C-alpha positions as CSV (number, residue, x, y, z in Angstrom):
1,M,13.9,-110.0,21.2
2,T,10.6,-109.8,19.4
3,L,7.5,-109.9,21.6
4,L,4.5,-111.8,20.4
5,H,0.9,-110.8,20.8
6,L,0.3,-113.1,23.8
7,P,-3.5,-113.6,23.9
8,L,-3.4,-114.5,20.2
9,I,-0.5,-116.9,20.6
10,A,-2.3,-118.5,23.5
11,S,-5.3,-119.1,21.4
12,L,-3.3,-120.5,18.6
13,S,-1.6,-122.9,21.0
14,C,-5.0,-124.4,21.7
15,L,-6.2,-124.6,18.2
16,L,-3.1,-125.7,16.2
17,G,-1.0,-128.7,16.3
18,P,2.8,-128.5,16.7
19,A,3.6,-128.6,13.0
20,E,0.9,-126.1,12.1
21,R,1.9,-123.8,15.0
22,A,5.5,-123.7,13.8
23,A,4.5,-122.9,10.2
24,W,2.3,-120.0,11.4
25,L,5.0,-118.5,13.5
26,T,7.5,-118.8,10.7
27,S,5.0,-116.7,8.4
28,D,4.4,-113.9,11.1
29,E,7.5,-111.8,10.7
30,D,7.0,-109.5,13.7
31,R,5.5,-112.2,15.9
32,D,2.5,-110.0,16.8
33,G,0.0,-112.8,16.0
34,F,-1.0,-111.3,12.7
35,L,0.2,-112.4,9.2
36,G,1.3,-109.8,6.9
37,V,-0.5,-108.9,3.7
38,E,2.1,-110.8,1.7
39,E,1.2,-114.0,3.6
40,G,-2.5,-113.5,3.0
41,G,-3.1,-111.7,6.3
42,D,-4.1,-108.1,7.1
43,D,-1.1,-106.9,9.2
44,C,-0.2,-103.7,7.3
45,D,3.3,-103.6,8.7
46,D,4.5,-107.1,9.5
47,L,7.9,-105.7,10.6
48,D,6.5,-103.8,13.5
49,P,4.9,-105.8,16.3
50,L,2.9,-102.8,17.5
51,V,1.1,-102.4,14.2
52,F,-1.7,-104.9,13.5
53,V,-5.5,-104.9,13.1
54,G,-7.1,-103.6,16.2
55,A,-3.9,-102.3,17.7
56,P,-4.2,-99.1,19.8
57,E,-3.7,-95.9,17.8
58,Y,-1.1,-93.4,19.0
59,C,0.1,-89.9,17.9
60,N,3.1,-91.2,16.0
61,G,2.3,-90.4,12.4
62,Q,1.6,-94.0,11.3
63,D,-1.4,-96.3,10.9
64,D,-1.2,-98.4,14.1
65,D,-4.4,-100.3,13.7
66,C,-4.3,-100.9,10.0
67,D,-7.5,-99.1,9.2
68,D,-5.9,-96.9,6.6
69,A,-6.1,-93.9,8.9
70,V,-3.3,-92.2,10.7
71,D,-3.5,-91.0,14.3
72,E,-7.3,-91.1,14.4
73,D,-8.7,-91.3,17.9
74,A,-5.3,-91.8,19.3
75,L,-4.9,-92.7,22.9
76,D,-2.4,-89.9,23.6
77,E,-4.3,-87.0,21.9
78,V,-4.0,-83.7,23.8
79,M,-6.2,-80.6,24.2
80,W,-5.6,-77.5,22.1
81,F,-6.9,-74.0,23.0
82,V,-8.1,-71.3,20.6
83,D,-5.6,-68.3,20.2
84,A,-7.8,-65.5,18.9
85,D,-5.1,-62.8,19.0
86,G,-2.3,-64.9,17.6
87,D,0.1,-64.2,20.5
88,G,0.9,-67.9,21.1
89,A,-1.3,-68.2,24.2
90,G,-5.0,-69.3,24.2
91,V,-7.9,-69.5,26.7
92,A,-10.0,-72.3,28.0
93,G,-13.4,-72.7,26.6
94,D,-13.0,-73.3,22.9
95,V,-11.0,-76.6,22.9
96,E,-10.0,-79.1,20.2
97,V,-8.5,-82.6,21.0
98,A,-6.0,-83.7,18.4
99,C,-2.4,-85.0,18.0
100,T,-1.3,-81.7,16.4
101,A,-2.5,-78.2,16.8
102,P,-5.4,-77.2,14.5
103,D,-5.0,-73.8,12.8
104,G,-5.6,-71.0,15.3
105,Y,-5.1,-73.3,18.4
106,V,-2.2,-73.5,20.8
107,A,-1.2,-75.7,23.7
108,S,-1.5,-73.1,26.5
109,S,-4.7,-71.7,28.0
110,N,-3.2,-68.9,30.2
111,D,-3.7,-65.8,28.0
112,C,-5.0,-63.0,30.2
113,D,-6.7,-61.2,27.2
114,D,-7.1,-63.2,24.0
115,S,-8.3,-60.1,22.2
116,D,-5.0,-58.2,22.6
117,A,-1.8,-59.6,21.2
118,A,0.2,-57.1,23.3
119,L,-1.0,-58.9,26.4
120,T,0.6,-62.3,26.7
121,P,1.8,-64.7,29.5
122,H,5.1,-65.2,27.7
123,D,8.2,-63.4,29.1
124,V,9.5,-62.1,25.8
125,D,12.4,-60.0,27.1
126,G,13.4,-62.5,29.9
127,D,13.1,-60.0,32.8
128,G,10.9,-62.2,34.9
129,S,7.6,-60.5,34.2
130,T,5.2,-60.7,31.4
131,S,2.8,-58.2,29.9
132,C,0.0,-60.2,31.5
133,D,1.8,-59.6,34.8
134,G,1.9,-55.9,34.1
135,D,5.3,-55.6,32.3
136,C,4.9,-52.2,30.5
137,D,7.4,-53.0,27.8
138,D,8.1,-56.7,27.3
139,S,10.6,-55.9,24.5
140,D,12.9,-54.2,27.0
141,A,14.4,-56.1,29.8
142,T,15.1,-52.9,31.8
143,M,11.4,-52.2,32.0
144,S,9.6,-54.5,34.5
145,N,6.8,-54.4,37.0
146,R,9.1,-56.1,39.6
147,D,10.2,-53.8,42.4
148,E,13.7,-55.0,42.8
149,D,14.8,-52.5,45.4
150,G,11.7,-52.6,47.6
151,D,11.0,-48.9,47.4
152,G,7.5,-49.3,46.2
153,F,8.2,-48.5,42.6
154,S,9.2,-50.7,39.7
155,T,10.8,-49.4,36.5
156,C,7.3,-49.6,34.9
157,A,6.1,-47.4,37.7
158,G,8.8,-44.8,36.9
159,D,11.7,-46.0,39.1
160,C,14.7,-44.8,37.2
161,D,17.2,-46.9,39.3
162,D,15.6,-50.0,40.7
163,T,18.8,-51.0,42.4
164,R,18.6,-48.1,44.9
165,D,15.8,-47.7,47.3
166,D,16.5,-43.9,47.7
167,V,15.7,-43.4,44.0
168,A,12.1,-43.4,43.0
169,P,9.4,-41.0,41.8
170,G,8.7,-38.5,44.6
171,A,11.9,-39.2,46.5
172,L,13.7,-36.3,48.0
173,E,16.0,-34.7,45.4
174,I,19.5,-33.9,46.6
175,W,20.7,-31.3,44.2
176,Y,24.0,-31.2,42.4
177,D,25.1,-34.7,43.5
178,G,24.8,-36.2,40.0
179,V,21.8,-38.5,41.0
180,D,18.2,-38.0,39.8
181,Q,16.6,-39.1,43.1
182,D,13.1,-38.2,42.2
183,C,13.3,-39.6,38.7
184,D,11.8,-36.5,37.0
185,G,14.3,-36.7,34.2
186,G,15.5,-33.2,34.8
187,S,19.0,-32.0,35.3
188,D,20.3,-32.6,38.8
189,G,21.8,-29.2,38.5
190,D,18.6,-27.3,37.6
191,Q,16.7,-26.9,40.8
192,D,14.2,-24.3,39.5
193,G,13.5,-26.1,36.2
194,D,14.3,-23.1,34.0
195,G,16.6,-25.1,31.7
196,V,19.8,-23.7,33.1
197,D,22.0,-25.4,35.6
198,G,23.0,-23.7,38.8
199,G,25.4,-24.7,41.6
200,S,29.1,-24.9,41.1
201,G,29.9,-24.8,37.4
202,G,26.4,-23.7,36.4
203,D,25.4,-20.4,34.9
204,D,22.2,-19.8,36.8
205,C,22.9,-17.2,39.4
206,D,19.7,-18.0,41.4
207,D,18.7,-21.6,40.9
208,S,15.8,-21.3,43.2
209,D,13.9,-18.8,40.9
210,A,12.8,-20.0,37.4
211,E,12.6,-16.4,36.3
212,V,16.3,-15.8,36.9
213,H,18.8,-17.3,34.4
214,P,21.0,-16.1,31.5
215,G,18.8,-14.9,28.7
216,A,15.8,-14.0,30.9
217,A,14.0,-10.8,30.4
218,E,15.4,-8.1,32.7
219,A,12.8,-5.9,34.5
220,C,13.9,-2.5,35.5
221,G,13.8,-1.3,39.1
222,D,12.9,-4.7,40.8
223,G,16.4,-5.2,42.3
224,V,16.7,-8.6,40.7
225,D,19.5,-9.5,38.2
226,A,17.1,-11.6,36.1
227,N,19.6,-12.4,33.3
228,C,22.6,-13.0,35.5
229,S,24.6,-10.3,33.9
230,G,25.7,-8.8,37.2
231,S,23.4,-5.8,37.1
232,D,19.7,-4.9,37.1
233,G,19.8,-3.3,33.7
234,L,21.9,-0.3,32.4
235,E,20.9,2.4,34.8
236,V,20.6,6.1,34.1
237,P,22.0,8.2,35.6
238,D,23.9,5.9,38.0
239,A,25.9,4.0,35.4
240,F,25.4,6.2,32.4
241,G,25.2,9.9,32.3
242,T,22.7,10.1,29.4
243,I,20.0,8.0,28.0
244,Q,21.7,8.0,24.6
245,D,24.9,6.5,26.1
246,A,22.9,3.7,27.7
247,V,20.9,3.0,24.6
248,D,24.1,2.8,22.5
249,A,25.5,0.3,25.0
250,A,22.4,-1.8,25.1
251,L,21.6,-2.2,21.4
252,G,21.2,-5.8,20.3
253,G,21.9,-7.1,23.8
254,T,19.6,-8.4,26.6
255,E,20.2,-5.6,29.1
256,P,17.3,-3.0,29.3
257,V,18.0,0.7,29.8
258,C,16.5,1.7,33.2
259,V,16.0,5.4,33.4
260,W,15.3,6.7,36.9
261,G,13.1,9.7,37.6
262,G,14.3,13.1,36.6
263,V,14.3,15.6,33.6
264,Y,16.8,14.7,30.9
265,F,17.7,17.5,28.5
266,E,18.7,15.5,25.4
267,S,17.5,14.1,22.1
268,V,17.6,10.3,21.9
269,V,18.1,8.2,18.7
270,V,17.4,4.5,18.7
271,E,18.6,2.7,15.6
272,G,20.8,-0.2,14.6
273,G,19.2,-2.9,16.8
274,D,16.5,-3.8,19.3
275,V,16.5,-2.4,22.8
276,V,14.2,-2.0,25.8
277,V,14.2,1.5,27.4
278,V,12.0,2.1,30.5
279,G,11.3,5.1,32.6
280,V,11.2,3.3,35.9
281,A,9.3,6.0,37.8
282,G,6.8,6.4,35.0
283,P,6.0,9.4,32.7
284,D,4.9,11.7,35.5
285,D,8.4,11.7,37.0
286,T,10.6,10.8,34.0
287,V,10.8,13.6,31.4
288,I,12.9,13.8,28.2
289,D,13.1,17.5,27.0
290,G,14.4,18.0,23.5
291,G,15.2,21.6,24.1
292,E,13.4,22.7,20.9
293,D,16.4,21.4,18.9
294,G,15.1,18.5,16.8
295,V,12.9,15.6,17.5
296,T,12.9,14.5,21.2
297,V,13.1,10.8,20.5
298,S,13.7,9.1,17.1
299,F,13.6,5.5,16.0
300,G,15.3,4.4,12.8
301,E,16.2,1.3,10.9
302,G,17.1,-1.7,13.0
303,A,14.7,-0.8,15.8
304,G,12.4,-3.8,15.3
305,D,9.4,-5.3,16.9
306,E,11.4,-6.4,20.0
307,T,12.2,-2.8,20.8
308,L,10.1,-1.4,23.7
309,F,10.1,2.2,24.8
310,G,7.9,3.4,27.6
311,G,7.4,5.3,30.8
312,F,8.3,8.8,29.7
313,T,7.0,12.2,29.0
314,L,8.4,13.7,25.8
315,V,8.4,17.5,25.5
316,G,10.4,20.3,23.8
317,G,10.7,18.6,20.4
318,Q,10.8,20.8,17.4
319,S,11.5,20.0,13.7
320,E,9.8,20.0,10.3
321,T,9.0,16.2,10.5
322,G,7.9,15.2,14.0
323,G,8.2,17.1,17.2
324,G,8.1,14.7,20.1
325,L,8.5,11.3,18.5
326,S,9.7,10.1,15.1
327,V,9.5,6.6,13.7
328,V,11.1,5.9,10.3
329,D,11.7,2.4,9.0
330,A,11.2,1.0,12.5
331,S,8.6,-1.0,14.4
332,P,8.9,-0.4,18.1
333,T,6.3,-0.9,20.8
334,L,5.6,2.5,22.3
335,R,3.8,2.2,25.7
336,H,3.0,4.5,28.6
337,L,4.1,7.7,26.9
338,V,2.9,11.3,27.3
339,V,3.8,13.3,24.2
340,V,3.0,17.0,25.0
341,D,3.9,20.5,23.8
342,N,6.0,19.5,20.8
343,V,6.0,21.3,17.5
344,A,6.6,20.4,13.9
345,Q,7.3,23.7,12.2
346,A,8.3,24.8,8.7
347,S,8.5,28.2,7.1
348,A,9.6,29.7,3.8
349,S,10.2,33.2,2.4
350,N,11.3,34.7,-0.9
351,S,14.7,33.1,-0.8
352,D,13.3,29.6,-0.5
353,L,11.8,28.8,-3.9
354,Y,11.1,25.1,-4.3
355,W,10.6,25.5,-8.0
356,S,10.1,28.4,-10.3
357,G,7.0,30.3,-9.3
358,T,6.2,28.3,-6.1
359,L,7.2,29.0,-2.5
360,M,6.3,26.1,-0.1
361,A,6.5,25.2,3.5
362,E,5.4,21.8,4.8
363,A,5.4,20.6,8.4
364,V,4.1,17.2,9.5
365,G,3.5,15.3,12.8
366,G,3.5,17.9,15.7
367,G,3.4,15.1,18.3
368,V,4.3,11.9,16.6
369,Y,5.6,11.3,13.0
370,I,5.6,7.8,11.5
371,A,6.8,7.1,8.0
372,G,8.7,4.7,5.7
373,D,8.6,0.9,6.2
374,S,7.3,1.2,9.8
375,A,4.9,-0.9,11.8
376,P,4.9,0.4,15.3
377,R,2.3,-0.3,18.0
378,L,1.2,2.5,20.4
379,E,-0.4,1.3,23.6
380,N,-1.6,3.6,26.4
381,V,-0.2,6.8,24.9
382,V,-1.3,10.4,25.5
383,I,-0.7,12.9,22.7
384,A,-1.8,16.3,23.8
385,G,-1.1,20.0,23.2
386,N,1.2,19.5,20.2
387,R,1.2,21.7,17.1
388,V,2.1,21.5,13.5
389,E,2.7,24.9,11.9
390,A,3.6,25.9,8.3
391,S,4.0,29.5,7.2
392,V,5.0,31.3,4.0
393,S,5.7,35.0,3.5
394,A,6.8,36.7,0.3
395,I,6.7,39.9,-1.6
396,S,7.0,39.4,-5.4
397,E,6.8,41.2,-8.6
398,T,6.6,37.9,-10.6
399,E,4.2,35.0,-10.8
400,L,4.3,33.3,-7.4
401,H,2.2,30.7,-5.6
402,L,2.5,30.4,-1.8
403,H,1.8,27.0,-0.2
404,A,1.7,26.4,3.5
405,D,0.8,22.8,4.4
406,A,0.5,21.6,8.0
407,Y,-0.5,17.9,8.5
408,G,-1.1,15.9,11.7
409,G,-1.0,18.1,14.8
410,G,-1.1,15.0,17.0
411,L,-0.2,12.0,14.9
412,Y,1.0,11.8,11.3
413,V,1.0,8.4,9.5
414,G,3.1,8.6,6.3
415,D,3.4,6.5,3.1
416,D,3.9,2.8,3.6
417,A,3.6,3.0,7.4
418,E,1.2,0.6,9.1
419,V,0.3,1.8,12.6
420,V,-1.7,0.2,15.4
421,A,-2.8,2.5,18.2
422,V,-4.7,1.0,21.1
423,N,-5.9,3.0,24.1
424,V,-4.6,6.4,23.2
425,V,-5.8,9.9,23.8
426,L,-5.3,12.7,21.2
427,Y,-6.4,15.9,22.9
428,G,-6.0,19.6,22.2
429,N,-3.6,19.2,19.3
430,Q,-3.5,22.0,16.6
431,A,-2.7,22.2,12.9
432,H,-2.0,25.8,11.7
433,A,-1.1,27.2,8.3
434,S,-0.4,30.8,7.2
435,T,0.4,32.6,4.0
436,V,1.3,36.3,4.2
437,G,2.6,38.6,1.5
438,T,2.1,40.9,-1.4
439,I,2.0,39.9,-5.1
440,Y,2.4,42.8,-7.6
441,C,0.6,42.6,-10.8
442,Q,2.2,42.3,-14.2
443,D,0.5,44.5,-16.8
444,G,-2.6,44.6,-14.7
445,V,-2.8,40.8,-14.4
446,F,-2.3,38.9,-11.1
447,T,-0.5,35.5,-11.6
448,G,0.0,34.2,-8.1
449,R,-2.0,33.0,-5.2
450,G,-1.7,31.9,-1.5
451,Y,-2.7,28.4,-0.2
452,A,-3.0,27.7,3.5
453,T,-3.8,24.0,4.2
454,P,-3.9,22.6,7.8
455,L,-5.3,19.0,7.8
456,G,-5.8,16.5,10.6
457,A,-5.3,18.4,13.8
458,G,-5.7,15.1,15.7
459,V,-4.6,12.5,13.1
460,Y,-3.5,12.7,9.5
461,V,-3.0,9.5,7.4
462,S,-1.3,10.1,4.1
463,E,-1.9,8.2,0.8
464,G,-0.3,4.8,1.2
465,G,-0.4,4.8,5.0
466,S,-2.7,2.8,7.2
467,L,-3.9,3.2,10.8
468,E,-5.9,0.9,13.1
469,L,-7.4,3.0,15.9
470,V,-9.0,1.1,18.9
471,N,-10.2,2.4,22.2
472,A,-9.1,5.9,21.4
473,V,-10.3,9.3,22.6
474,V,-9.9,12.1,20.0
475,A,-11.1,15.4,21.5
476,A,-10.7,19.2,21.3
477,N,-8.3,19.2,18.4
478,T,-8.3,22.4,16.4
479,L,-7.5,23.9,13.0
480,S,-6.5,27.4,12.1
481,T,-5.3,29.5,9.2
482,D,-3.8,33.0,8.9
483,T,-3.9,34.0,5.3
484,S,-3.3,37.5,4.0
485,V,-1.9,37.6,0.5
486,A,-2.5,41.1,-1.0
487,R,-2.3,42.2,-4.6
488,S,-1.2,45.6,-5.7
489,C,-0.7,47.3,-9.1
490,D,1.7,50.1,-10.0
491,G,3.6,49.8,-6.8
492,F,0.9,51.3,-4.5
493,A,-1.5,49.6,-2.1
494,S,-4.6,51.5,-2.8
495,G,-5.8,48.7,-5.1
496,S,-4.7,45.9,-2.8
497,S,-7.0,43.1,-1.7
498,V,-6.9,39.6,-0.1
499,Y,-6.1,37.0,-2.8
500,D,-5.8,33.6,-1.1
501,Y,-7.2,30.2,-0.6
502,D,-7.8,28.4,2.7
503,Y,-8.6,24.7,3.2
504,D,-8.8,23.4,6.7
505,A,-10.4,20.1,7.5
506,G,-10.3,17.0,9.6
507,G,-9.9,18.4,13.1
508,A,-10.2,14.8,14.4
509,L,-9.2,12.7,11.3
510,S,-7.9,13.6,7.9
511,V,-7.4,10.5,5.8
512,A,-5.9,10.1,2.3
513,G,-4.8,6.5,3.0
514,S,-6.7,3.8,4.9
515,I,-8.1,3.8,8.5
516,D,-10.0,1.3,10.6
517,V,-11.6,2.9,13.7
518,S,-13.5,1.0,16.4
519,Y,-14.6,1.6,20.0
520,S,-13.4,5.2,20.0
521,D,-14.8,8.6,21.1
522,F,-14.7,11.8,19.0
523,W,-15.7,14.9,20.9
524,E,-15.6,18.6,20.1
525,N,-13.0,18.5,17.3
526,A,-13.0,21.3,14.6
527,S,-14.3,20.2,11.2
528,S,-14.0,16.6,12.6
529,F,-13.6,14.4,9.5
530,D,-11.9,14.8,6.1
531,G,-11.5,12.0,3.6
532,V,-13.4,9.5,5.8
533,S,-17.1,9.2,6.9
534,D,-18.1,10.0,10.4
535,P,-17.4,6.7,12.2
536,T,-19.6,7.4,15.3
537,G,-22.7,5.3,15.6
538,S,-21.0,2.1,14.3
539,D,-18.3,-0.3,15.3
540,G,-18.6,0.8,18.9
541,N,-17.6,4.4,18.1
542,V,-19.3,7.3,20.0
543,A,-19.4,11.0,20.3
544,V,-19.8,11.8,24.0
545,D,-18.0,13.9,26.6
546,P,-15.2,11.6,27.7
547,G,-15.5,12.7,31.3
548,F,-11.8,13.3,32.1
549,V,-10.8,14.0,35.6
550,D,-9.2,17.3,34.7
551,D,-8.4,17.9,31.0
552,E,-7.0,21.4,31.7
553,A,-4.4,19.9,34.0
554,R,-4.0,17.1,31.5
555,D,-5.3,14.4,33.8
556,F,-6.9,12.2,31.2
557,T,-8.0,9.4,33.6
558,L,-11.8,8.8,33.5
559,Q,-14.2,9.9,36.1
560,G,-16.2,7.1,37.7
561,G,-19.4,8.1,35.8
562,S,-17.7,8.5,32.4
563,E,-19.6,6.8,29.6
564,L,-16.3,5.5,28.3
565,V,-15.8,3.2,31.3
566,D,-16.3,-0.5,30.2
567,A,-17.2,0.8,26.8
568,G,-14.1,-0.3,24.9
569,D,-13.5,-3.3,22.7
570,P,-15.1,-6.3,24.5
571,A,-12.3,-8.5,23.2
572,I,-9.8,-6.4,25.2
573,E,-9.8,-6.6,29.0
574,D,-8.6,-4.1,31.6
575,A,-6.0,-5.2,34.1
576,D,-8.7,-6.1,36.6
577,G,-10.4,-8.5,34.1
578,S,-13.3,-6.2,33.3
579,R,-14.2,-5.0,29.8
580,S,-11.7,-2.4,28.6
581,D,-12.2,1.3,29.0
582,M,-11.6,3.8,26.2
583,G,-8.7,6.1,26.5
584,A,-5.1,5.9,27.6
585,Y,-5.8,4.3,31.0
586,G,-7.8,1.2,29.7
587,G,-6.7,-2.1,28.5
588,P,-4.3,-4.7,30.0
589,E,-1.4,-2.3,30.3
590,A,-3.5,0.3,32.1
591,R,-1.3,0.4,35.1
592,W,1.3,3.0,34.3
593,E,3.4,2.8,37.4
């Protein structure tokens, strides 16, 4: 049934007669009171009774009032709100009224922050909370600011199980039950947080101490099995009769060799792997005596920078290369050592011709010998009273040259070696060379000579070697020669006279390679420097009485009034946090016990 436009029809009823009224109704197809355009009227859609001139305009996508405009000033227009951040939610204030949303406008005005698209009132993940409500991750339905279990924490606040009120950040952890009550993300079997589980089935033998677990560094003598191996290191003499036996067992492993106080008559060789060897009672009470039969302690290939050797006094070493300590193709850390009364000794006589016409003896490194591809570090080491000696004796009727070379009474640094020595004392070491003999002339002409060359009573650095010396005391090191090569003609001594050549130099330092010296003291050394300029007066180096407590008793700690106290490298601190002292008892490792 088509409804007519009633006011208009009422008006027509009054103005038109019956015949005219019937004709008009027949021409108005939609009975809205307006003739269509085809009938000479202005109804733009005579098939729709809601479309005619003056009809109300609605948001329907058509021209309701026949004014050639669509949806203008429609009765059912709505408000649209600007959406500056493009998150689909706007804010009140900047409003447009229209049938459809203008560009940049949306229907809602409840955005909590229209400058941040990450904050929106839409529940993107469907977990019941929005980013405007505080949802920390609205792309993950498991993350919400709703506290489902009433324990005061939501998943956004760190609750790792929001279905249990006994699980929340800060909750009491019950270890080894398989539940992470405190939501710290750690293993429920790792009570001390050291990365290794304890309890039943775990490998941590003490899960209450983070310093105890498999692979931890074992400290000798503390009664704690830090690496859970079942022992507090490989103990000498309790578990091993000799230091060498324990070293061989420990190579490449994690167990340190713990040597208890006593005097051990043996020579020790460390090679083929890294190892930690510690004299538990310290050098005053733990002595290794080489028995004048080779080097007391030697390091060879395989003893790398993870090797640590310390807490010993080394005595009784005797060989041609190194007396107390030898390092060849190795890079250990040598700490808290006292190297005393060792000898590097070489001799030659008529039967020992090195080549035609020359007889040679060379001894190097009375206290410490370092050579080859080595990069050891010496820390808090005393090298005292060691000797390097070379002697040659001969009687010859032919051309003969005698050479006696003695290098490095305290420390010898050989070719390719790179040595760092920090807080060391080199005291009272000696380099001695002697040539003794008679050379008979040939047809009244002497064709031989004797050469005695002691160099570097304290330190000798050979060509190709390098030494960094910091916070050292080099004192009272001496050089000596004993040369008496006589010449005689016709087999009788009446015409004999001394015919030799002495060169002794570098009581403190003799350098053919490279050396870097800083914050060190040089005091009363014979012929102090050879191959290097006197370093005192620059780079913190001095020439003062060190002020030892008792150098004759080899107590090289500093008296309270010593000028070397707090005079070391300012970049290095003593154990008490003060500026480091020079000498073997300064620096961070100053406590020797």
